[in-house]
Structures are given as structure tokens and as C-alpha cells.
DSSP file (Angstrom, degrees, kcal/mol; ACC not computed):
  #  RESIDUE AA STRUCTURE BP1 BP2  ACC     N-H-->O    O-->H-N    N-H-->O    O-->H-N    TCO  KAPPA ALPHA  PHI   PSI    X-CA   Y-CA   Z-CA
    1    1 A M              0   0    0      0, 0.0     2,-0.5     0, 0.0   103,-0.2   0.000 360.0 360.0 360.0 128.3   69.0  -21.8   26.6
    2    2 A T        -     0   0    0    101,-0.1     2,-0.4   100,-0.1   102,-0.1  -0.985 360.0-161.1-127.8 130.5   72.2  -22.1   28.5
    3    3 A L        -     0   0    0     -2,-0.5   100,-1.5    98,-0.2     3,-0.1  -0.870  28.9-116.4-107.3 143.9   72.9  -24.2   31.6
    4    4 A S        -     0   0    0     -2,-0.4    96,-0.1    98,-0.2    -1,-0.0  -0.313  49.1 -74.0 -75.4 157.8   76.0  -23.2   33.7
    5    5 A P        +     0   0    0      0, 0.0    96,-0.2     0, 0.0    -1,-0.1  -0.110  58.9 168.0 -49.4 157.4   79.0  -25.8   34.0
    6    6 A G  B     -A  100   0A   0     94,-0.8    94,-3.7    -3,-0.1    80,-0.0  -0.957  47.7-108.8-162.2 167.5   78.6  -28.7   36.1
    7    7 A P  S    S+     0   0    0      0, 0.0    -1,-0.0     0, 0.0    78,-0.0   0.762 106.2  36.3 -74.8 -21.1   80.1  -32.0   36.9
    8    8 A N  S    S-     0   0    0     92,-0.1    91,-0.0    62,-0.1    92,-0.0  -0.985  84.9-122.4-130.8 128.2   77.4  -33.9   35.2
    9    9 A P        -     0   0    0      0, 0.0    95,-0.1     0, 0.0     2,-0.0  -0.406  34.7-110.8 -63.5 143.8   75.4  -33.0   32.0
   10   10 A P        -     0   0    0      0, 0.0    59,-0.1     0, 0.0    60,-0.1  -0.365  37.2-105.2 -71.9 156.2   71.6  -32.7   32.4
   11   11 A T     >  -     0   0    0      1,-0.1     4,-2.3    58,-0.1     5,-0.2  -0.245  26.0-109.4 -72.6 165.1   69.6  -35.3   30.7
   12   12 A K  H  > S+     0   0    0      2,-0.2     4,-2.9     1,-0.2     5,-0.2   0.917 121.8  55.0 -64.9 -40.0   67.7  -34.6   27.5
   13   13 A K  H  > S+     0   0    0      1,-0.2     4,-2.2     2,-0.2    -1,-0.2   0.935 108.7  49.0 -58.6 -46.0   64.4  -34.9   29.5
   14   14 A Q  H  > S+     0   0    0      2,-0.2     4,-2.4     1,-0.2    -1,-0.2   0.936 111.3  48.3 -58.5 -49.3   65.7  -32.2   31.8
   15   15 A I  H  X S+     0   0    0     -4,-2.3     4,-2.9     1,-0.2     5,-0.2   0.924 111.6  49.6 -60.9 -45.5   66.8  -29.9   29.0
   16   16 A D  H  X S+     0   0    0     -4,-2.9     4,-2.2     1,-0.2    -1,-0.2   0.845 109.1  52.7 -65.3 -32.2   63.4  -30.3   27.3
   17   17 A S  H  X S+     0   0    0     -4,-2.2     4,-2.0    -5,-0.2    -2,-0.2   0.892 111.8  45.2 -63.3 -42.2   61.7  -29.5   30.6
   18   18 A I  H  X S+     0   0    0     -4,-2.4     4,-2.5    47,-0.2    -2,-0.2   0.956 114.1  50.2 -64.5 -50.9   63.7  -26.3   31.0
   19   19 A A  H  X S+     0   0    0     -4,-2.9     4,-1.8     1,-0.2    -2,-0.2   0.871 111.2  47.2 -55.5 -43.8   63.2  -25.4   27.5
   20   20 A A  H  X S+     0   0    0     -4,-2.2     4,-1.5    -5,-0.2    -1,-0.2   0.869 112.6  48.7 -68.6 -33.6   59.4  -25.9   27.7
   21   21 A A  H  X S+     0   0    0     -4,-2.0     4,-1.9     1,-0.2    41,-0.3   0.815 109.1  54.9 -77.2 -25.6   59.1  -23.9   30.9
   22   22 A A  H  X S+     0   0    0     -4,-2.5     4,-2.1     2,-0.2    -1,-0.2   0.880 108.5  46.3 -72.6 -37.3   61.1  -21.1   29.4
   23   23 A V  H  X S+     0   0    0     -4,-1.8     4,-2.3    -5,-0.2    -2,-0.2   0.847 109.4  55.9 -71.3 -28.6   58.8  -20.8   26.4
   24   24 A S  H  X S+     0   0    0     -4,-1.5     4,-2.6     2,-0.2     5,-0.3   0.932 108.3  49.6 -64.3 -46.7   55.8  -20.9   28.9
   25   25 A V  H  X S+     0   0    0     -4,-1.9     4,-2.4    33,-0.3     5,-0.2   0.932 113.1  45.2 -57.8 -45.1   57.3  -17.9   30.7
   26   26 A R  H  X S+     0   0    0     -4,-2.1     4,-2.4     2,-0.2    -1,-0.2   0.897 112.2  50.5 -67.0 -36.8   57.8  -16.1   27.5
   27   27 A K  H  X S+     0   0    0     -4,-2.3     4,-2.0     2,-0.2    -2,-0.2   0.955 115.5  44.1 -63.6 -47.5   54.2  -16.9   26.2
   28   28 A V  H  X S+     0   0    0     -4,-2.6     4,-2.1     1,-0.2    -2,-0.2   0.892 113.6  50.1 -61.7 -41.9   52.7  -15.7   29.6
   29   29 A R  H  X S+     0   0    0     -4,-2.4     4,-2.5    -5,-0.3    -1,-0.2   0.886 110.7  50.4 -69.4 -41.1   54.9  -12.6   29.6
   30   30 A A  H  X S+     0   0    0     -4,-2.4     4,-1.2     1,-0.2    -2,-0.2   0.918 111.1  48.1 -64.9 -47.1   53.9  -11.7   26.0
   31   31 A A  H  < S+     0   0    0     -4,-2.0     4,-0.3     1,-0.2    -1,-0.2   0.870 112.7  47.1 -60.9 -43.9   50.3  -12.0   26.6
   32   32 A A  H >< S+     0   0    0     -4,-2.1     3,-2.3     1,-0.2     4,-0.4   0.926 104.7  62.5 -65.1 -42.1   50.5   -9.9   29.8
   33   33 A L  H >< S+     0   0    0     -4,-2.5     3,-0.6     1,-0.3     6,-0.2   0.792  98.0  57.0 -57.5 -29.6   52.5   -7.2   28.0
   34   34 A R  T 3< S+     0   0    0     -4,-1.2    -1,-0.3     1,-0.2    -2,-0.2   0.675 112.2  40.7 -77.8  -7.6   49.7   -6.6   25.7
   35   35 A Q  T <  S+     0   0    0     -3,-2.3     2,-0.4    -4,-0.3    -1,-0.2   0.362 107.2  70.4-112.6   6.3   47.4   -5.8   28.6
   36   36 A I    X   -     0   0    0     -3,-0.6     3,-0.6    -4,-0.4     2,-0.4  -0.970  66.6-140.2-128.7 132.0   49.7   -3.8   30.8
   37   37 A D  T 3  S+     0   0    0     -2,-0.4    -3,-0.0     1,-0.2    -2,-0.0  -0.747  80.2  46.9 -90.8 140.9   51.3   -0.3   30.5
   38   38 A G  T >> S-     0   0    0     -2,-0.4     4,-0.7    -5,-0.1     3,-0.5   0.382  94.7-118.1 119.8   0.5   54.8    0.2   31.5
   39   39 A G  H <>  -     0   0    0     -3,-0.6     4,-2.6    -6,-0.2     3,-0.3  -0.176  65.5 -24.2  73.0-160.8   56.6   -2.6   29.9
   40   40 A L  H 3> S+     0   0    0      1,-0.2     4,-3.0     2,-0.2    -1,-0.2   0.804 132.8  56.7 -65.2 -27.0   58.5   -5.4   31.4
   41   41 A R  H <> S+     0   0    0     -3,-0.5     4,-1.2     2,-0.2    -1,-0.2   0.894 110.0  45.6 -66.9 -42.0   59.3   -3.5   34.7
   42   42 A A  H  X S+     0   0    0     -4,-0.7     4,-0.8    -3,-0.3    -2,-0.2   0.899 114.0  51.3 -67.3 -45.1   55.6   -2.9   35.4
   43   43 A L  H >< S+     0   0    0     -4,-2.6     3,-1.3     1,-0.2     4,-0.4   0.953 110.1  47.4 -58.0 -51.1   54.9   -6.6   34.5
   44   44 A H  H >< S+     0   0    0     -4,-3.0     3,-1.0     1,-0.3    -1,-0.2   0.737 100.7  65.4 -70.9 -20.9   57.5   -7.9   36.8
   45   45 A R  H >< S+     0   0    0     -4,-1.2     3,-1.8     1,-0.2     4,-0.3   0.778  89.6  68.0 -66.7 -23.1   56.3   -5.8   39.6
   46   46 A T  G X< S+     0   0    0     -3,-1.3     3,-1.3    -4,-0.8    -1,-0.2   0.729  85.5  70.6 -66.8 -20.9   53.1   -7.8   39.5
   47   47 A L  G <  S+     0   0    0     -3,-1.0    -1,-0.2    -4,-0.4    -2,-0.2   0.701  91.1  60.5 -62.8 -19.4   55.1  -10.7   40.8
   48   48 A E  G <  S+     0   0    0     -3,-1.8    -1,-0.2    -4,-0.2    -2,-0.2   0.704  86.4  96.6 -85.4 -14.3   55.3   -8.9   44.0
   49   49 A L  S <  S-     0   0    0     -3,-1.3     2,-0.0    -4,-0.3    -3,-0.0  -0.420  78.6-112.7 -73.5 145.8   51.5   -8.8   44.5
   50   50 A P  S    S+     0   0    0      0, 0.0     2,-0.1     0, 0.0    -1,-0.1  -0.366  75.8  40.7 -71.4 156.4   49.8  -11.4   46.6
   51   51 A G  S    S-     0   0    0      2,-0.1     2,-0.0    -2,-0.0    -2,-0.0  -0.383 100.3 -24.1 104.4-178.5   47.4  -13.9   45.1
   52   52 A K        +     0   0    0     -2,-0.1     3,-0.1     4,-0.0    -3,-0.0  -0.358  56.1 174.4 -67.3 148.4   47.5  -16.0   41.9
   53   53 A N     >  -     0   0    0      1,-0.1     4,-2.3    -2,-0.0     5,-0.2  -0.829  29.6-145.8-160.9 114.9   49.6  -14.8   39.0
   54   54 A P  H  > S+     0   0    0      0, 0.0     4,-1.9     0, 0.0     5,-0.2   0.859 104.1  48.8 -50.6 -40.7   50.2  -16.7   35.7
   55   55 A L  H  > S+     0   0    0      1,-0.2     4,-2.2     2,-0.2     3,-0.3   0.958 107.8  53.6 -65.8 -46.5   53.6  -15.3   35.4
   56   56 A K  H  > S+     0   0    0      1,-0.2     4,-2.2     2,-0.2    -1,-0.2   0.869 111.2  47.7 -50.8 -47.0   54.5  -16.2   39.0
   57   57 A D  H  X S+     0   0    0     -4,-2.3     4,-1.6     2,-0.2    -1,-0.2   0.824 111.8  49.1 -68.1 -32.1   53.4  -19.8   38.2
   58   58 A A  H  X S+     0   0    0     -4,-1.9     4,-1.8    -3,-0.3   -33,-0.3   0.850 111.8  48.2 -79.6 -34.4   55.4  -19.9   35.0
   59   59 A H  H  X S+     0   0    0     -4,-2.2     4,-2.9     2,-0.2     5,-0.2   0.898 111.4  51.7 -71.7 -45.3   58.6  -18.6   36.8
   60   60 A A  H  X S+     0   0    0     -4,-2.2     4,-1.6    -5,-0.2    -2,-0.2   0.888 109.2  49.4 -69.1 -32.5   58.0  -21.2   39.6
   61   61 A A  H  X S+     0   0    0     -4,-1.6     4,-2.1     2,-0.2    -1,-0.2   0.914 113.0  47.9 -67.7 -41.7   57.8  -24.1   37.0
   62   62 A L  H  X S+     0   0    0     -4,-1.8     4,-2.2   -41,-0.3    -2,-0.2   0.953 110.2  51.2 -61.8 -46.7   61.0  -22.8   35.4
   63   63 A D  H  X S+     0   0    0     -4,-2.9     4,-1.8     1,-0.2    -1,-0.2   0.831 110.5  49.9 -55.7 -36.2   62.7  -22.6   38.7
   64   64 A A  H  X S+     0   0    0     -4,-1.6     4,-1.8    -5,-0.2    -1,-0.2   0.846 109.2  50.9 -71.6 -36.7   61.7  -26.1   39.5
   65   65 A A  H  X S+     0   0    0     -4,-2.1     4,-1.4     2,-0.2   -47,-0.2   0.832 112.0  46.7 -69.4 -34.3   62.9  -27.4   36.2
   66   66 A V  H  X S+     0   0    0     -4,-2.2     4,-1.3     2,-0.2    -2,-0.2   0.851 111.7  50.4 -72.9 -34.0   66.3  -25.8   36.7
   67   67 A L  H  X>S+     0   0    0     -4,-1.8     5,-2.4    -5,-0.2     4,-0.8   0.859 108.9  52.3 -69.9 -35.4   66.7  -27.0   40.2
   68   68 A A  H ><5S+     0   0    0     -4,-1.8     3,-0.6     1,-0.2    -1,-0.2   0.896 107.3  53.2 -66.3 -42.6   65.9  -30.5   39.1
   69   69 A A  H 3<5S+     0   0    0     -4,-1.4    -1,-0.2     1,-0.3    -2,-0.2   0.859 113.9  41.1 -67.2 -29.8   68.5  -30.4   36.4
   70   70 A Y  H 3<5S-     0   0    0     -4,-1.3    -1,-0.3     2,-0.1    -2,-0.2   0.582 111.7-120.0 -89.1 -10.7   71.2  -29.3   38.9
   71   71 A G  T <<5 +     0   0    0     -4,-0.8    -3,-0.2    -3,-0.6     2,-0.2   0.764  60.2 154.3  71.5  24.7   69.9  -31.8   41.5
   72   72 A F      < -     0   0    0     -5,-2.4     2,-0.6    -6,-0.2    -1,-0.2  -0.524  43.5-129.8 -79.9 151.6   69.3  -29.0   43.9
   73   73 A D    >   -     0   0    0     -2,-0.2     3,-2.3     1,-0.1     8,-0.1  -0.918   2.8-151.6-103.5 116.4   66.8  -28.9   46.7
   74   74 A A  T 3  S+     0   0    0     -2,-0.6     4,-0.2     1,-0.3    -1,-0.1   0.746  97.4  58.6 -57.7 -21.4   64.5  -25.9   46.8
   75   75 A K  T 3  S+     0   0    0      2,-0.1    -1,-0.3     3,-0.0     2,-0.2   0.589  98.3  72.8 -87.1  -8.7   64.3  -26.4   50.7
   76   76 A K  S <  S-     0   0    0     -3,-2.3     2,-0.8     1,-0.1     3,-0.1  -0.513 104.6 -77.4-101.7 173.0   68.0  -26.0   51.1
   77   77 A D     >  -     0   0    0      1,-0.2     4,-1.7    -2,-0.2     3,-0.1  -0.567  40.4-159.3 -69.5 106.4   70.2  -22.9   50.9
   78   78 A L  H  > S+     0   0    0     -2,-0.8     4,-2.9     1,-0.2     5,-0.2   0.854  89.3  53.7 -58.5 -36.9   70.6  -22.3   47.1
   79   79 A L  H  > S+     0   0    0      1,-0.2     4,-2.8     2,-0.2    -1,-0.2   0.940 108.1  49.4 -68.5 -34.8   73.7  -20.2   47.5
   80   80 A S  H  > S+     0   0    0      2,-0.2     4,-2.3     1,-0.2    -1,-0.2   0.884 111.6  48.7 -68.1 -34.4   75.4  -23.0   49.5
   81   81 A E  H  X S+     0   0    0     -4,-1.7     4,-2.5     2,-0.2     3,-0.3   0.990 113.0  49.3 -73.9 -55.0   74.4  -25.6   46.8
   82   82 A L  H  X S+     0   0    0     -4,-2.9     4,-2.6     1,-0.2    -2,-0.2   0.891 112.0  48.8 -44.8 -48.1   75.8  -23.1   44.0
   83   83 A L  H  X S+     0   0    0     -4,-2.8     4,-2.4     1,-0.2    -1,-0.2   0.900 111.1  48.5 -60.9 -42.4   79.0  -22.7   46.0
   84   84 A D  H  X S+     0   0    0     -4,-2.3     4,-1.7    -3,-0.3    -2,-0.2   0.835 111.4  50.7 -71.7 -29.8   79.4  -26.4   46.4
   85   85 A L  H  X S+     0   0    0     -4,-2.5     4,-2.4     2,-0.2    -2,-0.2   0.898 109.6  51.6 -66.7 -38.8   78.7  -26.9   42.6
   86   86 A N  H  X S+     0   0    0     -4,-2.6     4,-2.3    -5,-0.2    -2,-0.2   0.894 110.0  47.8 -61.8 -43.6   81.4  -24.3   41.9
   87   87 A R  H  X S+     0   0    0     -4,-2.4     4,-2.4     2,-0.2    -1,-0.2   0.855 111.2  50.8 -67.4 -36.6   83.9  -26.1   44.1
   88   88 A A  H  X S+     0   0    0     -4,-1.7     4,-2.7     2,-0.2     5,-0.3   0.952 113.2  45.4 -67.3 -44.5   83.1  -29.5   42.5
   89   89 A V  H  X S+     0   0    0     -4,-2.4     4,-2.6     1,-0.2    -2,-0.2   0.901 113.7  49.2 -65.0 -35.9   83.6  -28.0   39.0
   90   90 A T  H  X S+     0   0    0     -4,-2.3     4,-2.5     1,-0.2     5,-0.3   0.948 112.6  48.6 -67.2 -47.3   86.8  -26.2   40.1
   91   91 A S  H  X S+     0   0    0     -4,-2.4     4,-2.4     1,-0.2     6,-0.2   0.936 111.5  48.6 -56.4 -50.0   88.1  -29.5   41.6
   92   92 A R  H  X>S+     0   0    0     -4,-2.7     5,-2.8     1,-0.2     4,-0.6   0.951 111.3  50.5 -60.2 -47.2   87.3  -31.6   38.5
   93   93 A E  H ><5S+     0   0    0     -4,-2.6     3,-1.2    -5,-0.3    -1,-0.2   0.944 111.0  47.8 -61.9 -40.3   89.0  -29.0   36.2
   94   94 A K  H 3<5S+     0   0    0     -4,-2.5    -1,-0.2     1,-0.3    -2,-0.2   0.937 111.5  51.9 -65.1 -40.0   92.2  -29.0   38.3
   95   95 A A  H 3<5S-     0   0    0     -4,-2.4    -1,-0.3    -5,-0.3    -2,-0.2   0.567 117.6-114.1 -68.7 -12.9   92.2  -32.7   38.4
   96   96 A G  T <<5 +     0   0    0     -3,-1.2    -3,-0.2    -4,-0.6    -2,-0.1   0.621  69.9 140.4  85.7   9.7   91.9  -32.9   34.6
   97   97 A Q      < -     0   0    0     -5,-2.8    -1,-0.3    -6,-0.2     2,-0.1  -0.513  57.8 -96.6 -88.1 155.0   88.4  -34.4   34.7
   98   98 A P        -     0   0    0      0, 0.0     2,-0.3     0, 0.0    -1,-0.1  -0.389  37.4-171.6 -71.9 142.7   85.7  -33.5   32.4
   99   99 A V        -     0   0    0     -2,-0.1     2,-0.7    -7,-0.1   -91,-0.1  -0.880  33.5-101.2-122.3 165.3   83.1  -30.9   33.3
  100  100 A T  B     -A    6   0A   0    -94,-3.7   -94,-0.8    -2,-0.3   -92,-0.1  -0.789  39.1-139.4 -86.6 115.3   79.9  -29.9   31.4
  101  101 A A        -     0   0    0     -2,-0.7   -98,-0.2   -96,-0.2    -1,-0.0  -0.244  33.8 -80.9 -66.8 160.9   80.6  -26.7   29.5
  102  102 A P  S    S+     0   0    0      0, 0.0   -98,-0.2     0, 0.0     2,-0.2  -0.222  94.7  33.8 -53.9 154.6   77.8  -24.0   29.4
  103  103 A G  S    S-     0   0    0   -100,-1.5  -100,-0.2    -3,-0.1  -101,-0.1  -0.498 110.4 -21.9 102.5-174.8   75.2  -24.5   26.8
  104  104 A V  S    S-     0   0    0   -103,-0.2     5,-0.1    -2,-0.2    -3,-0.1  -0.680  72.8-121.8 -73.6 119.9   73.5  -27.5   25.4
  105  105 A P    >   -     0   0    0      0, 0.0     3,-2.0     0, 0.0     4,-0.4  -0.275  16.8-119.4 -59.8 147.5   75.7  -30.6   25.9
  106  106 A P  G >  S+     0   0    0      0, 0.0     3,-0.7     0, 0.0    -2,-0.0   0.712 109.4  69.9 -58.0 -20.9   76.7  -32.4   22.9
  107  107 A S  G 3  S+     0   0    0      1,-0.2   -95,-0.1     2,-0.0     3,-0.1   0.668  83.5  71.0 -75.0 -12.0   75.1  -35.5   24.2
  108  108 A Y  G <  S-     0   0    0     -3,-2.0     2,-0.3     1,-0.2    -1,-0.2   0.889  93.5-149.5 -68.3 -31.5   71.7  -33.9   23.6
  109  109 A G    <   +     0   0    0     -3,-0.7    -1,-0.2    -4,-0.4    -5,-0.0  -0.777  60.1  17.6 100.1-149.7   72.1  -34.1   19.9
  110  110 A D        -     0   0    0     -2,-0.3     4,-0.0     1,-0.2    -3,-0.0  -0.463  62.3-166.5 -63.9 114.0   70.6  -31.7   17.4
  111  111 A P    >   +     0   0    0      0, 0.0     3,-2.7     0, 0.0     4,-0.4   0.490  59.4 104.0 -75.7  -4.2   69.7  -28.6   19.4
  112  112 A S  G >  S+     0   0    0      1,-0.3     3,-1.5     2,-0.2    -2,-0.0   0.759  71.0  61.7 -52.9 -33.9   67.5  -27.0   16.7
  113  113 A P  G 3  S+     0   0    0      0, 0.0    -1,-0.3     0, 0.0    -3,-0.0   0.600  99.1  58.6 -74.9  -6.1   64.2  -27.9   18.5
  114  114 A L  G <  S+     0   0    0     -3,-2.7     2,-0.4     2,-0.0    -2,-0.2   0.597  85.8  91.7 -91.1  -9.7   65.3  -25.7   21.4
  115  115 A I    <   +     0   0    0     -3,-1.5     2,-0.3    -4,-0.4     0, 0.0  -0.694  54.9 172.0 -85.4 127.2   65.7  -22.5   19.2
  116  116 A T        -     0   0    0     -2,-0.4     3,-0.1     1,-0.0    -2,-0.0  -0.773  37.6-139.8-126.0 178.7   62.4  -20.4   19.1
  117  117 A D  S    S+     0   0    0     -2,-0.3    -2,-0.0     1,-0.1    -1,-0.0   0.019  72.0 107.4-121.6  20.5   61.6  -17.0   17.7
  118  118 A D        +     0   0    0      2,-0.0    -1,-0.1     3,-0.0   -88,-0.1   0.088  46.4 130.4 -92.9  29.2   59.3  -16.0   20.6
  119  119 A C  S    S-     0   0    0      1,-0.1     2,-0.5    -3,-0.1    -2,-0.0  -0.263  72.2 -86.4 -68.0 159.5   61.8  -13.5   22.0
  120  120 A I        -     0   0    0      1,-0.0    -1,-0.1    -2,-0.0    -2,-0.0  -0.580  47.0-147.2 -70.7 122.7   60.8  -10.0   22.9
  121  121 A K        -     0   0    0     -2,-0.5     3,-0.1     1,-0.1    -1,-0.0  -0.798  20.1-103.4-101.9 137.8   61.0   -7.8   19.8
  122  122 A P        -     0   0    0      0, 0.0     2,-0.3     0, 0.0    -1,-0.1  -0.144  34.8-117.8 -51.8 136.6   62.0   -4.1   19.9
  123  123 A V              0   0    0      1,-0.1     0, 0.0     0, 0.0     0, 0.0  -0.654 360.0 360.0 -77.9 138.2   59.1   -1.7   19.5
  124  124 A S              0   0    0     -2,-0.3    -1,-0.1    -3,-0.1     0, 0.0   0.392 360.0 360.0-116.1 360.0   59.6    0.3   16.3
């Protein structure tokens, strides 16, 4: 899991929330892939269909966790918020102030609980 740079590091709780939501997306996706022909492309096209969709719900939970970690408001213009974040990081860097580097911040502690083996494996 990698978070982009920012002026403030996310909390351990926020990182854990993102990690759990990401694992949930992968679990739902893996289960759905066993029942659908066409691979990931076909699976992700189901996100465009109206109605309930477990993958859509899992992605919404992941989006909410990431937005919360960045302090973004889902009701505001996300591109504007990202641009503001980019400007803040650039200003801090130019001023010699610390910024949170990409990845799990050192303040998290041991990142090994965030490492999982539930990635998509190549079909042999």
C-alpha cells in the first residue's frame, strides 16, 4: 500500500482502514473472477451496471478510507483538492519543511501486518 506525499502523515488507524478496505476489494474481486468470463476487464465493466454490486461497494469503502486519510471531502472537487495538496507539498519542500514521503510512514512502526499475499496471480 502506498500513499502519495502529503504535508501530514496519515494515522495508524487511517492506514489500517485503507489496508483493510484494499484487502476487501481484492477478496471480492477474486471471488467474482471465479464466476465471470473475460477477466478483470469484464469484471470491472460490471461496475457500470445499475444496482447493487459487491465490488462497487468495496471500491466505495476504499475510496472513503483514502479520502479520509487525505482529509478530502467527497462532496468537493477532488481535482481541486489534489492540486491544493500538491501546492502545499511543493511549498513545504521549497521551505525545507518535512513532507510525508510515499509509502507507509516510519511513524506506523512495523509495516509487516500490511503485507498480504492475496494479489492476482498469473494464470499458468
